[in-house]
C-alpha positions as CSV (number, residue, x, y, z in Angstrom):
1,M,-15.8,-1.9,-20.2
2,T,-19.2,-0.3,-20.8
3,A,-19.6,3.1,-22.3
4,S,-20.6,4.6,-18.9
5,R,-17.7,3.0,-17.1
6,A,-15.3,4.3,-19.8
7,Q,-16.7,7.8,-19.5
8,N,-16.3,7.7,-15.7
9,A,-12.7,6.5,-16.0
10,A,-11.9,9.2,-18.5
11,A,-13.2,11.9,-16.2
12,A,-11.6,10.5,-13.1
13,P,-8.0,11.8,-13.4
14,T,-9.1,15.4,-12.7
15,V,-10.0,14.4,-9.1
16,A,-8.8,10.8,-8.6
17,A,-5.4,12.0,-7.3
18,P,-6.1,14.8,-4.9
19,V,-3.4,17.3,-4.2
20,H,-2.4,17.2,-0.6
21,G,0.1,20.2,-0.8
22,G,3.3,18.3,0.2
23,S,5.2,21.5,1.1
24,S,2.3,22.9,3.1
25,L,1.8,19.6,4.9
26,E,5.5,19.4,5.8
27,A,5.4,23.0,7.1
28,G,2.3,22.2,9.1
29,V,3.9,19.2,10.7
30,G,7.1,21.1,11.4
31,R,5.0,23.9,12.9
32,A,3.2,21.4,15.2
33,A,6.6,20.1,16.4
34,L,7.8,23.6,17.2
35,L,4.5,24.5,19.0
36,T,4.8,21.3,21.0
37,V,8.3,22.0,22.2
38,G,7.5,25.7,22.8
39,G,4.3,24.7,24.6
40,L,6.5,23.5,27.5
41,G,7.2,27.1,28.2
42,G,3.6,27.4,29.4
43,L,4.5,25.1,32.2
44,T,7.7,26.8,33.4
45,G,7.5,29.0,36.4
46,H,4.0,27.7,37.0
47,P,3.2,25.0,39.6
48,I,1.8,21.8,38.2
49,A,-1.4,21.0,40.1
50,S,-1.6,17.4,39.0
51,P,-0.1,14.9,36.5
52,A,-3.2,15.5,34.3
53,A,-1.7,19.0,33.5
54,L,1.0,17.2,31.5
55,L,-1.7,15.4,29.3
56,P,-1.7,18.1,26.6
57,V,2.1,17.7,26.2
58,L,1.7,13.9,25.7
59,V,-1.2,14.4,23.3
60,A,0.8,17.0,21.3
61,A,3.9,14.8,21.1
62,A,1.8,11.8,20.1
63,G,0.1,13.9,17.4
64,V,3.5,15.0,16.0
65,C,4.7,11.3,15.9
66,V,1.6,10.2,14.0
67,A,1.9,13.1,11.6
68,L,5.6,12.2,10.9
69,L,4.6,8.5,10.3
70,A,1.7,9.3,8.0
71,I,3.1,12.3,6.1
72,R,4.0,10.2,3.0
73,R,1.4,7.5,2.9
74,V,-1.7,9.1,4.5
75,P,-1.4,12.9,4.1
76,S,-5.0,13.5,5.3
77,L,-4.2,11.7,8.6
78,A,-1.0,13.7,8.9
79,W,-2.9,17.0,8.6
80,L,-5.4,16.0,11.3
81,A,-2.6,14.9,13.6
82,A,-0.7,18.1,13.1
83,I,-3.8,20.2,13.8
84,G,-4.6,18.2,16.9
85,A,-1.0,18.5,18.2
86,S,-1.0,22.2,17.6
87,Y,-4.2,22.7,19.5
88,A,-3.0,20.5,22.4
89,A,0.2,22.5,22.6
90,A,-1.7,25.8,22.5
91,T,-3.9,24.8,25.4
92,L,-0.9,24.9,27.7
93,W,-0.5,28.6,27.0
94,F,-4.3,29.1,27.2
95,A,-4.3,27.6,30.7
96,R,-1.4,29.8,31.8
97,A,-3.1,32.9,30.4
98,R,-6.3,32.2,32.3
99,S,-4.4,31.9,35.6
100,L,-3.1,35.5,35.3
101,T,-4.8,38.8,35.8
102,T,-3.9,42.3,34.6
103,D,-4.1,43.8,38.1
104,T,-0.7,42.8,39.4
105,D,1.7,42.3,36.4
106,V,0.6,43.8,33.1
107,L,3.9,43.0,31.4
108,G,3.9,39.4,32.5
109,W,0.3,39.0,31.5
110,T,1.1,40.6,28.1
111,A,4.0,38.2,27.5
112,V,1.9,35.1,28.4
113,V,-1.2,36.2,26.4
114,G,1.1,37.1,23.5
115,C,2.5,33.6,23.4
116,A,-1.0,32.2,23.7
117,S,-2.1,34.4,20.8
118,L,0.8,33.2,18.6
119,W,0.0,29.5,19.4
120,A,-3.7,30.1,18.6
121,I,-2.9,31.9,15.3
122,A,-0.5,29.1,14.3
123,T,-3.1,26.4,15.1
124,V,-5.8,28.2,13.0
125,W,-3.3,28.7,10.2
126,T,-2.5,25.0,10.0
127,A,-6.2,24.2,10.0
128,A,-6.8,26.8,7.3
129,R,-4.1,25.4,5.1
130,Y,-5.7,21.9,5.4
131,A,-9.1,23.4,4.5
132,A,-7.8,25.4,1.5
133,R,-5.5,22.9,-0.1
134,P,-5.2,23.6,-3.8
135,G,-6.9,21.0,-5.9
136,N,-8.7,19.5,-2.9
137,R,-11.0,22.0,-1.3
138,L,-14.7,22.9,-1.2
139,D,-14.8,25.7,-3.7
140,P,-15.9,28.4,-3.7
141,I,-16.3,28.7,0.1
142,A,-13.2,27.0,1.6
143,G,-10.6,29.6,0.6
144,P,-12.5,32.8,1.5
145,L,-13.8,31.3,4.7
146,A,-10.4,30.0,5.8
147,L,-8.9,33.4,5.2
148,A,-11.7,35.3,7.0
149,L,-11.4,33.0,10.1
150,V,-7.6,33.4,10.3
151,V,-7.9,37.2,10.0
152,W,-10.6,37.2,12.7
153,V,-8.4,35.3,15.1
154,V,-5.5,37.7,14.4
155,V,-7.7,40.7,15.0
156,A,-9.1,39.2,18.2
157,C,-5.6,38.5,19.7
158,V,-4.3,42.0,18.7
159,T,-7.4,43.7,20.0
160,T,-7.3,41.9,23.4
161,V,-3.7,42.8,24.0
162,G,-4.1,46.3,22.6
163,V,-7.1,47.2,24.8
164,V,-5.3,46.1,28.0
165,L,-2.1,48.0,27.1
166,A,-4.3,51.1,26.4
167,G,-5.4,51.0,30.0
168,Q,-8.8,49.3,29.9
169,R,-8.3,46.6,32.5
170,A,-12.0,45.7,33.0
171,P,-14.6,44.7,30.3
172,D,-16.9,47.5,29.1
173,P,-20.5,46.6,30.1
174,A,-21.8,48.1,26.9
175,F,-21.9,46.0,23.8
176,N,-19.4,47.4,21.1
177,W,-17.2,46.4,18.3
178,I,-14.6,45.1,20.7
179,D,-17.0,42.4,21.8
180,V,-17.4,41.3,18.2
181,A,-13.7,41.4,17.4
182,T,-12.8,39.3,20.4
183,V,-15.4,36.5,20.0
184,P,-12.7,34.0,18.9
185,I,-11.0,34.5,22.3
186,A,-14.1,33.2,24.2
187,F,-15.0,30.6,21.5
188,F,-11.7,29.5,20.0
189,L,-12.2,25.7,19.6
190,P,-15.1,25.9,17.1
191,I,-12.8,27.8,14.7
192,P,-10.1,25.2,14.1
193,L,-12.9,22.5,14.2
194,A,-14.9,24.3,11.5
195,L,-11.7,24.6,9.3
196,T,-10.8,20.9,9.9
197,L,-14.4,19.9,9.0
198,L,-14.0,21.7,5.6
199,G,-10.8,19.7,4.9
200,V,-12.5,16.4,5.9
201,L,-15.5,17.1,3.7
202,A,-13.1,17.8,0.8
203,D,-11.4,14.5,1.4
204,L,-14.8,12.8,1.6
205,R,-15.9,14.4,-1.7
206,A,-12.7,13.3,-3.4
207,G,-13.2,9.8,-2.1
208,V,-16.8,9.7,-3.4
209,V,-15.7,10.9,-6.9
210,R,-12.9,8.3,-7.0
211,A,-15.3,5.6,-5.9
212,R,-17.8,6.5,-8.6
213,A,-15.0,6.3,-11.2
214,R,-13.9,2.8,-10.0
215,T,-17.3,1.2,-9.6
216,E,-20.1,0.4,-12.0
217,P,-23.7,0.0,-10.9
218,L,-25.0,-3.5,-11.1
219,P,-27.7,-4.0,-13.7
220,G,-31.2,-4.0,-12.1
221,S,-30.0,-2.6,-8.8
222,N,-32.3,-0.1,-7.0
223,L,-31.3,3.2,-5.5
224,A,-30.6,1.9,-2.0
225,E,-28.3,-0.8,-3.4
226,R,-26.4,1.7,-5.5
227,L,-26.0,4.0,-2.6
228,W,-24.7,1.2,-0.4
229,A,-22.2,0.1,-3.0
230,L,-21.0,3.6,-3.4
231,A,-20.6,4.0,0.4
232,V,-18.6,0.8,0.6
233,A,-16.4,1.8,-2.3
234,T,-15.9,5.3,-0.7
235,G,-14.9,3.6,2.5
236,R,-12.2,1.6,0.7
237,E,-10.9,4.8,-0.9
238,L,-10.7,6.6,2.5
239,V,-9.2,3.8,4.6
240,P,-5.4,4.3,4.4
241,G,-3.9,2.0,1.9
242,Q,-7.1,-0.1,1.3
243,A,-7.4,0.7,-2.4
244,A,-3.7,0.3,-3.0
245,A,-3.8,-3.1,-1.1
246,E,-6.6,-4.3,-3.2
247,E,-4.8,-3.2,-6.4
248,A,-1.7,-5.1,-5.2
249,V,-3.7,-8.2,-4.6
250,L,-5.3,-8.1,-8.0
251,A,-1.9,-7.4,-9.6
252,A,-0.4,-10.4,-7.7
253,E,-3.2,-12.6,-8.8
254,R,-2.8,-11.6,-12.5
255,T,1.0,-12.3,-12.2
256,R,0.3,-15.7,-10.7
257,L,-2.2,-16.6,-13.3
258,A,0.1,-15.4,-16.1
259,G,2.9,-17.5,-14.7
260,D,0.7,-20.6,-14.4
261,L,-0.5,-20.2,-18.0
262,H,3.0,-19.8,-19.2
263,A,4.3,-22.8,-17.3
264,V,1.4,-25.2,-17.5
265,V,-0.8,-24.4,-20.6
266,L,1.6,-23.0,-23.2
267,P,4.0,-25.9,-23.4
268,S,1.2,-28.4,-24.4
269,L,-0.4,-25.8,-26.7
270,R,2.9,-25.1,-28.5
271,R,3.5,-28.8,-29.0
272,A,0.0,-29.1,-30.5
273,I,0.7,-26.2,-32.8
274,A,4.1,-27.6,-33.9
275,E,2.6,-31.1,-34.5
276,A,-0.2,-29.6,-36.6
277,E,2.1,-27.4,-38.6
278,A,4.4,-30.4,-39.3
279,G,1.4,-32.4,-40.5
280,G,1.8,-34.8,-37.7
281,D,-0.4,-37.5,-36.3
282,P,-3.9,-36.1,-35.5
283,E,-4.0,-38.3,-32.4
284,A,-0.8,-36.6,-31.1
285,V,-2.4,-33.2,-31.7
286,A,-5.5,-34.3,-29.8
287,R,-3.4,-35.6,-26.9
288,H,-1.7,-32.2,-26.5
289,L,-5.0,-30.4,-26.7
290,R,-6.5,-32.7,-24.1
291,A,-3.6,-31.8,-21.9
292,V,-4.3,-28.1,-22.4
293,D,-7.9,-28.7,-21.5
294,L,-7.0,-30.6,-18.3
295,E,-4.5,-27.9,-17.2
296,L,-7.0,-25.2,-17.7
297,E,-9.5,-27.0,-15.6
298,R,-6.9,-27.3,-12.9
299,L,-6.1,-23.6,-13.0
300,M,-9.7,-22.6,-12.8
301,A,-10.2,-24.9,-9.8
302,D,-6.8,-24.0,-8.3
303,R,-5.9,-27.7,-8.2
304,W,-2.5,-29.4,-8.6
305,P,-1.6,-32.7,-10.2
306,V,-3.1,-35.6,-8.4
307,V,0.2,-37.4,-8.3
308,L,1.9,-34.5,-6.6
309,E,-0.8,-34.1,-4.0
310,A,-1.2,-37.8,-3.3
311,F,2.3,-39.3,-3.7
312,G,4.7,-36.3,-3.4
313,L,7.3,-34.5,-5.5
314,V,9.4,-37.5,-6.6
315,R,6.5,-39.5,-8.1
316,A,5.2,-36.3,-9.7
317,L,8.6,-35.7,-11.3
318,E,8.7,-39.3,-12.6
319,D,5.3,-38.9,-14.1
320,L,6.3,-35.6,-15.7
321,A,9.4,-37.1,-17.2
322,E,7.5,-40.0,-18.7
323,R,5.0,-37.6,-20.3
324,L,7.9,-35.5,-21.8
325,E,9.6,-38.6,-23.2
326,A,6.4,-39.8,-24.7
327,D,6.2,-36.5,-26.5
328,G,9.7,-37.0,-27.9
329,S,11.9,-35.2,-25.5
330,P,15.5,-36.3,-24.8
331,P,15.9,-39.0,-22.1
332,V,15.2,-37.6,-18.6
333,T,17.1,-39.3,-15.7
334,I,15.9,-38.8,-12.2
335,E,18.4,-39.3,-9.3
336,V,16.9,-39.4,-5.8
337,E,18.5,-39.1,-2.4
338,R,16.0,-39.6,0.4
339,G,16.5,-38.5,3.9
340,G,14.4,-41.3,5.5
341,A,10.8,-42.1,6.0
342,G,8.3,-39.3,5.9
343,D,10.4,-37.1,3.7
344,R,7.7,-34.9,2.3
345,Q,7.9,-31.2,2.6
346,P,5.0,-28.8,3.2
347,A,2.6,-28.6,0.3
348,P,3.5,-25.0,-0.7
349,V,7.1,-26.0,-1.0
350,E,6.4,-29.1,-3.0
351,R,4.2,-27.0,-5.4
352,A,6.9,-24.4,-5.8
353,A,9.5,-27.1,-6.5
354,W,7.1,-28.8,-9.0
355,R,6.5,-25.5,-10.9
356,F,10.3,-24.9,-11.0
357,A,10.9,-28.4,-12.4
358,Q,8.1,-28.0,-14.9
359,V,9.5,-24.7,-16.2
360,T,13.1,-25.8,-16.4
361,L,12.4,-29.1,-18.0
362,D,10.2,-27.4,-20.6
363,N,13.0,-24.9,-21.3
364,A,15.5,-27.7,-21.7
365,V,13.3,-29.7,-24.0
366,R,12.3,-26.7,-26.3
367,H,15.4,-24.5,-26.3
368,A,18.5,-26.3,-25.1
369,A,18.9,-28.8,-28.0
370,A,20.1,-31.3,-25.3
371,S,20.8,-35.0,-25.8
372,A,20.1,-35.8,-22.1
373,I,18.5,-34.2,-19.1
374,T,19.2,-35.1,-15.4
375,V,17.0,-34.3,-12.4
376,S,18.6,-34.7,-9.0
377,V,16.5,-34.6,-5.9
378,A,17.7,-34.6,-2.3
379,T,14.7,-34.7,-0.1
380,A,14.1,-34.7,3.7
381,P,11.3,-33.3,5.9
382,D,13.3,-30.1,6.5
383,R,15.3,-29.8,3.3
384,L,14.8,-30.0,-0.4
385,H,17.5,-29.7,-3.0
386,L,16.4,-30.0,-6.7
387,V,18.7,-29.7,-9.7
388,V,17.7,-29.8,-13.3
389,A,20.7,-30.1,-15.7
390,D,21.1,-30.6,-19.4
391,D,24.0,-31.0,-21.8
392,G,22.6,-28.5,-24.4
393,R,23.9,-25.3,-25.7
394,G,23.3,-23.2,-22.6
395,L,21.7,-19.8,-22.3
396,P,23.0,-17.1,-24.6
397,A,24.8,-14.2,-23.0
398,T,22.2,-11.8,-24.4
399,P,18.7,-12.8,-25.4
400,S,17.9,-12.7,-29.1
401,P,15.2,-10.4,-30.5
402,Q,13.4,-13.5,-31.8
403,R,13.3,-15.1,-28.4
404,P,13.9,-12.8,-25.4
405,H,14.1,-14.4,-22.0
406,G,10.5,-15.6,-21.1
407,R,8.6,-15.2,-17.9
408,G,8.4,-18.8,-16.9
409,L,11.6,-18.9,-14.8
410,P,11.1,-15.5,-13.2
411,D,7.6,-16.6,-12.1
412,A,9.0,-19.9,-10.8
413,T,11.7,-17.9,-8.9
414,R,9.0,-15.6,-7.4
415,R,6.9,-18.6,-6.3
416,A,10.1,-20.2,-4.8
417,A,10.8,-17.0,-2.9
418,D,7.3,-17.0,-1.5
419,V,8.0,-20.3,0.4
420,G,11.6,-19.2,1.4
421,A,13.5,-21.1,-1.3
422,T,16.2,-19.9,-3.6
423,V,16.7,-20.5,-7.3
424,E,20.0,-20.3,-9.1
425,V,20.7,-20.9,-12.8
426,R,24.3,-21.5,-14.1
427,S,24.9,-21.8,-17.8
428,R,28.0,-21.8,-20.0
429,P,27.7,-21.8,-23.8
430,T,28.0,-25.4,-25.3
431,N,28.3,-26.8,-21.7
432,G,24.6,-26.9,-20.9
433,T,22.5,-25.3,-18.1
434,E,22.1,-26.2,-14.4
435,A,19.1,-24.8,-12.5
436,T,18.9,-25.3,-8.7
437,F,16.0,-25.1,-6.3
438,D,17.0,-25.1,-2.6
439,W,14.8,-25.0,0.4
440,S,15.5,-25.4,4.1
441,A,12.9,-25.3,6.9
442,P,13.4,-22.2,9.2
443,A,15.2,-23.0,12.4
444,R,12.9,-23.5,15.4
445,R,13.6,-21.5,18.5
């Protein structure tokens, strides 16, 4: 890591994990759900001109569902869905209020307009909470602007109802303070949109900052290339789950590589070290090191042993047993039960079984103090049953501090699970260890 990258990483924690205000978000989603249910009141006692009049109800319900689904994993999306649902529910009361006049039923008009005002204030309040989230807002303007717009909407609603109740049924042709106070009544939609835009810009800024902390400019790149790289990295930060998915892929690749190194490279390397420490034959040391070199080349090219790929698992196990015995292991007996011609399994299954056998045989040779090892293979196109058993001392009930349980078998078990196989290890002190790999093809429907 370069110095500039380290400095960016050190500075990132202050903004890399934006605060979405969990309790505020939950309250906003709950408020949207209540507004959606209450918005149905705007349809009662009022003839439905066409099915399109029900569209706001469906949009609001869909927004609440999206918000509930995204509230944990994608908080920003949940905020947007809650605001959209609240506004859609409020439009039901807005439409009802526009259909009434103050000339016939002042009390009925006041009730409907009062409901429309409450729905408008609740919608703006949710948008304001999104714009002014602590730790993720555009300071210093977001907080004061959100508060000012909420107050303006409240004043507009109260003024509109108050003027009508005071007896002024028709608008005053002269321009006065009432016209200024009630601007949000005539131009309501831009207010929640402006507040929502503040929240979106805050999320965008946080994504840019996180992207800068995660990326490092390529040497020799020009301004356009750096801006493009930053834009791509920001997009990955903003797409729900994209950054987490990439981290998961990298973690899985690191785990796979560590398992392969443990199962393939370390055994030969350990034998070479042991041979050298014991003052053994230099040719034996060189043979082990050549095996290490070969396995490293295979790992880098993601290749598997030629015998396994060309001739199948049984031949590969025979080849592995011959190499182990040549290095001084106990006798390895291979028992095969074939299910007929063409008994090879899919390549991923054979590779998982091969890795399992490689790990368990290495454990038996290095740790079991066994006098004999048996490999039993029952193979058919839709079934593979592999057992590696030894007559050694078995696994200890608790791992010793000098040699805790390694990662070879857990990695082989994970690889087996990836292809739908199961691994089981049974061991009794002084009676040896039996490790089983079992795979069956999924039933076809």
